[in-house]
C-alpha positions as CSV (number, residue, x, y, z in Angstrom):
1,M,-22.5,-19.5,4.2
2,A,-22.3,-15.5,3.4
3,Q,-23.6,-13.0,5.0
4,L,-23.4,-10.1,3.2
5,H,-22.4,-6.6,5.2
6,R,-26.4,-4.9,4.7
7,E,-27.9,-1.4,5.9
8,L,-31.6,-1.7,7.1
9,Y,-34.1,1.2,6.7
10,N,-37.3,2.1,7.8
11,D,-38.7,1.1,11.0
12,I,-41.5,-1.4,9.2
13,E,-42.0,-5.2,8.9
14,T,-43.2,-4.9,5.0
15,P,-43.2,-4.3,1.7
16,R,-40.0,-5.4,2.2
17,L,-37.3,-3.5,-0.6
18,L,-34.4,-5.6,-1.2
19,A,-31.6,-3.5,-3.6
20,V,-28.3,-4.8,-5.3
21,H,-26.0,-2.2,-6.3
22,G,-24.0,-1.7,-9.5
23,V,-20.2,-2.8,-9.6
24,T,-18.0,-0.9,-7.9
25,G,-20.7,0.3,-5.9
26,H,-22.1,-0.1,-2.1
27,S,-24.9,-0.3,0.4
28,R,-25.8,3.2,1.2
29,R,-26.2,4.5,-2.3
30,W,-29.9,3.8,-1.7
31,E,-29.4,5.6,1.5
32,R,-31.9,8.7,0.7
33,L,-34.4,6.5,-1.4
34,A,-35.0,3.8,1.3
35,T,-35.5,7.1,3.9
36,E,-37.5,9.3,1.3
37,T,-38.6,7.7,-2.1
38,W,-38.9,4.4,-0.7
39,A,-40.2,5.6,3.4
40,A,-43.2,2.9,3.0
41,R,-41.2,0.0,3.0
42,R,-38.8,-1.8,5.1
43,V,-35.2,-2.0,2.8
44,M,-31.9,-4.0,3.0
45,S,-29.3,-2.5,0.5
46,V,-25.9,-4.9,0.7
47,D,-22.6,-4.2,0.0
48,L,-21.7,-7.2,-3.2
49,R,-19.1,-9.8,-2.3
50,G,-16.0,-7.9,-2.4
51,H,-17.6,-4.1,-2.1
52,G,-17.8,-2.4,1.0
53,Y,-17.7,-4.6,4.4
54,S,-18.7,-8.1,2.8
55,T,-16.0,-10.7,1.9
56,S,-14.2,-10.4,-0.6
57,A,-13.5,-14.4,-1.0
58,A,-13.5,-16.6,-4.2
59,P,-15.6,-17.8,-6.4
60,W,-17.1,-14.0,-7.9
61,N,-19.1,-15.2,-10.7
62,L,-22.9,-14.1,-10.5
63,E,-24.2,-17.2,-9.0
64,Q,-22.2,-16.5,-6.1
65,H,-23.7,-12.6,-6.1
66,A,-26.9,-14.7,-6.5
67,R,-26.4,-17.2,-3.9
68,D,-24.7,-14.4,-1.5
69,L,-27.9,-12.7,-1.4
70,I,-30.1,-15.5,-0.9
71,D,-27.9,-16.3,2.4
72,T,-28.0,-12.7,3.3
73,L,-32.2,-12.4,3.4
74,D,-32.6,-16.3,5.0
75,A,-30.1,-14.5,7.9
76,E,-32.5,-11.3,8.0
77,G,-35.4,-13.3,8.1
78,W,-36.5,-12.9,5.2
79,E,-38.5,-16.0,3.8
80,E,-41.1,-15.1,1.8
81,P,-41.2,-13.3,-1.7
82,V,-39.8,-10.3,-1.6
83,D,-39.2,-7.3,-4.6
84,V,-35.7,-6.7,-5.5
85,V,-34.1,-3.2,-7.6
86,G,-31.2,-4.0,-9.3
87,H,-28.9,-1.7,-10.8
88,S,-26.2,-2.0,-13.6
89,F,-23.8,-5.6,-12.1
90,G,-26.7,-5.7,-9.4
91,A,-29.6,-6.2,-12.2
92,A,-27.5,-9.0,-13.5
93,I,-27.6,-10.6,-10.7
94,A,-30.7,-9.9,-9.9
95,M,-31.6,-11.8,-13.2
96,T,-29.3,-14.7,-11.8
97,L,-30.8,-14.8,-8.6
98,L,-34.5,-14.9,-10.4
99,A,-33.4,-17.9,-12.7
100,L,-32.0,-19.6,-9.5
101,S,-35.4,-19.4,-7.1
102,P,-37.8,-17.5,-8.4
103,G,-39.6,-18.2,-5.3
104,R,-37.2,-15.5,-3.8
105,I,-38.9,-12.5,-5.4
106,R,-42.2,-11.1,-6.0
107,R,-41.0,-8.4,-8.7
108,L,-38.1,-7.1,-9.7
109,V,-36.8,-3.5,-11.2
110,L,-34.0,-3.3,-13.7
111,L,-32.4,-0.2,-13.6
112,D,-29.6,-0.2,-16.5
113,P,-29.1,-3.2,-16.4
114,A,-25.5,-4.6,-17.5
115,L,-25.5,-8.0,-19.4
116,M,-24.3,-9.0,-22.7
117,L,-21.5,-6.8,-23.2
118,D,-19.2,-6.7,-25.5
119,G,-16.2,-8.5,-25.1
120,E,-13.6,-5.5,-26.2
121,D,-14.8,-3.4,-24.2
122,V,-15.1,-4.9,-21.2
123,L,-11.1,-6.7,-21.8
124,E,-10.4,-2.6,-22.3
125,T,-12.3,-1.8,-19.7
126,A,-11.2,-4.4,-17.0
127,A,-7.4,-4.2,-17.6
128,A,-8.2,0.1,-16.7
129,T,-9.1,-1.3,-13.5
130,V,-6.5,-3.4,-12.6
131,A,-4.1,0.0,-14.0
132,F,-5.4,1.6,-12.2
133,E,-3.8,3.0,-7.9
134,G,-5.5,5.5,-7.1
135,F,-6.6,8.5,-7.2
136,E,-3.6,11.6,-5.3
137,S,-6.1,13.1,-2.9
138,T,-10.0,13.1,-2.4
139,A,-10.2,16.8,-4.5
140,E,-9.1,14.9,-7.5
141,A,-11.2,11.7,-7.0
142,A,-14.6,14.5,-6.7
143,D,-13.4,15.6,-9.9
144,S,-13.6,12.5,-11.6
145,R,-16.8,11.9,-10.3
146,L,-18.6,14.6,-11.5
147,S,-16.7,14.8,-14.5
148,Q,-19.0,11.3,-15.6
149,L,-22.3,12.6,-14.3
150,D,-24.9,15.3,-15.4
151,P,-24.9,18.5,-13.3
152,S,-28.7,16.9,-12.1
153,G,-26.5,14.0,-10.3
154,H,-23.4,16.1,-8.6
155,W,-25.6,16.1,-5.5
156,A,-25.0,12.7,-4.9
157,V,-20.9,13.0,-5.5
158,S,-19.8,14.1,-2.1
159,T,-21.7,12.1,0.2
160,E,-20.2,9.5,-1.7
161,L,-16.7,9.9,-1.3
162,E,-17.9,10.2,2.5
163,Q,-19.5,7.0,2.5
164,H,-17.2,5.1,0.0
165,L,-13.8,6.4,-0.5
166,A,-10.5,6.1,1.6
167,E,-6.6,6.2,1.7
168,V,-5.2,2.7,0.9
169,E,-1.4,2.6,2.8
170,S,0.0,3.7,-0.5
171,G,-1.1,7.3,0.0
172,F,-3.7,7.0,-2.7
173,Y,-7.2,6.9,-2.4
174,R,-9.4,4.4,-3.6
175,F,-13.2,3.5,-3.2
176,R,-13.9,-0.1,-1.3
177,F,-13.9,-2.2,-3.2
178,R,-11.0,-5.0,-4.8
179,V,-10.3,-5.1,-8.2
180,P,-9.9,-9.0,-8.3
181,V,-13.6,-8.8,-7.4
182,V,-13.9,-5.8,-9.6
183,V,-12.3,-7.3,-13.0
184,A,-13.9,-10.6,-12.4
185,A,-17.6,-8.8,-12.3
186,W,-16.7,-6.8,-15.6
187,G,-16.5,-10.9,-16.9
188,E,-19.8,-11.9,-16.0
189,M,-21.5,-8.6,-17.8
190,A,-20.7,-10.3,-20.8
191,R,-22.8,-13.0,-20.5
192,S,-26.1,-13.7,-21.3
193,V,-29.9,-13.0,-20.0
194,P,-30.4,-16.4,-18.0
195,T,-32.7,-18.8,-19.0
196,L,-35.4,-18.6,-16.5
197,A,-37.6,-21.6,-15.4
198,E,-40.8,-19.3,-13.7
199,R,-41.4,-15.6,-14.8
200,R,-42.1,-12.3,-12.1
201,P,-43.9,-9.2,-13.3
202,T,-40.1,-6.2,-14.4
203,L,-39.5,-3.6,-15.1
204,L,-36.9,-3.0,-17.6
205,V,-35.3,1.0,-16.8
206,R,-33.2,1.7,-19.5
207,A,-30.9,5.0,-19.3
208,T,-30.5,6.2,-22.4
209,Q,-28.2,8.3,-23.0
210,A,-25.8,5.3,-20.7
211,H,-25.4,2.6,-24.1
212,V,-25.2,0.2,-21.2
213,C,-28.5,-1.6,-22.1
214,S,-27.9,-1.9,-25.4
215,D,-30.9,-3.5,-28.1
216,G,-30.0,-6.6,-28.2
217,L,-30.2,-7.2,-24.1
218,A,-33.8,-5.0,-24.6
219,A,-34.7,-8.1,-27.2
220,A,-33.2,-11.2,-24.5
221,L,-35.0,-10.1,-21.4
222,R,-38.2,-9.6,-23.2
223,Q,-38.0,-13.7,-25.2
224,E,-37.2,-15.1,-21.6
225,L,-39.8,-12.8,-19.7
226,G,-42.4,-12.1,-22.5
227,G,-46.0,-10.3,-21.1
228,A,-44.5,-10.6,-17.4
229,L,-41.7,-7.2,-18.7
230,F,-42.6,-3.0,-18.9
231,E,-40.8,-1.1,-19.9
232,T,-39.7,2.6,-19.4
233,D,-36.0,5.0,-20.8
234,L,-34.5,7.6,-19.0
235,E,-32.1,10.4,-20.5
236,C,-30.4,10.2,-18.4
237,G,-26.2,8.3,-18.0
238,H,-25.8,5.0,-16.3
239,M,-26.2,6.7,-12.6
240,L,-29.6,7.4,-13.1
241,Y,-30.8,7.3,-10.1
242,W,-28.6,9.8,-9.0
243,E,-29.3,11.8,-12.6
244,R,-33.2,11.4,-12.7
245,F,-33.5,10.7,-8.9
246,E,-37.4,11.8,-8.2
247,E,-38.2,10.2,-11.5
248,T,-36.4,6.9,-10.8
249,G,-37.6,6.9,-7.0
250,T,-40.9,6.8,-8.2
251,L,-41.3,4.4,-11.0
252,V,-39.7,1.3,-8.6
253,R,-41.8,3.2,-5.9
254,D,-45.4,3.1,-9.0
255,F,-44.8,-0.6,-9.6
256,L,-44.0,-2.1,-6.9
257,S,-47.2,-1.2,-5.7
258,A,-49.9,-0.5,-8.3
259,E,-52.4,-3.9,-7.9
260,V,-51.7,-5.2,-11.5
261,P,-48.7,-3.4,-13.1
262,G,-50.2,-1.4,-16.0
263,L,-46.7,0.6,-17.1
264,G,-47.2,-1.2,-20.8
265,T,-44.2,-0.6,-23.2
266,T,-42.9,2.7,-24.5
């Protein structure tokens, strides 16, 4: 049993929302959404295995990450079904959680999910992860992050560095994740959509400029989720809750609070 490091926001009991970050991320990426747009919910966000302040012990597959979520929910006394929001690799984990233990989920939001990635692309990215020694300075880390984002997402970079960047023994600066765990995660993102025994209302939000959630993945999600799947697009990069903060937060809030989801397919 592994209890993940977690952050809890908003001093209320229900409704409850579990937020799951993507690969190389951390729990506090959800902090602004949790305390502003989702302030009417009790929000738990976690550091995934191998990230932030959680354990890094193997195994590192999607099933283990999903079981870590179950163990952490149990440790917090969250035994009833909860709403789950996952971004990128976190969305892949959330789908795995739905496959393994559908009774733990009330509704699900997939923010630009990362599954069915091209195997050769994944190999290249994993190799680059291994080769990267770190940033020579915090300024270099900031420049790297800023260069990957539309200016609308630049507001998040200084907080990201403050919360997630650390100096390591080599003198370089690295974000708080373990390389072997991240390499394994890239491999897991080449897997197919899991087979579901039960469906839950699910919102798919695709970041159209990122090309992470492919047409093939969207089609596979439609096949598994059928009429339980609702879709919408945002014109932005992969870090959609940085680049389109208000729109992302509102989409999630409205979907989770609607009596009968009516977003339809766009």
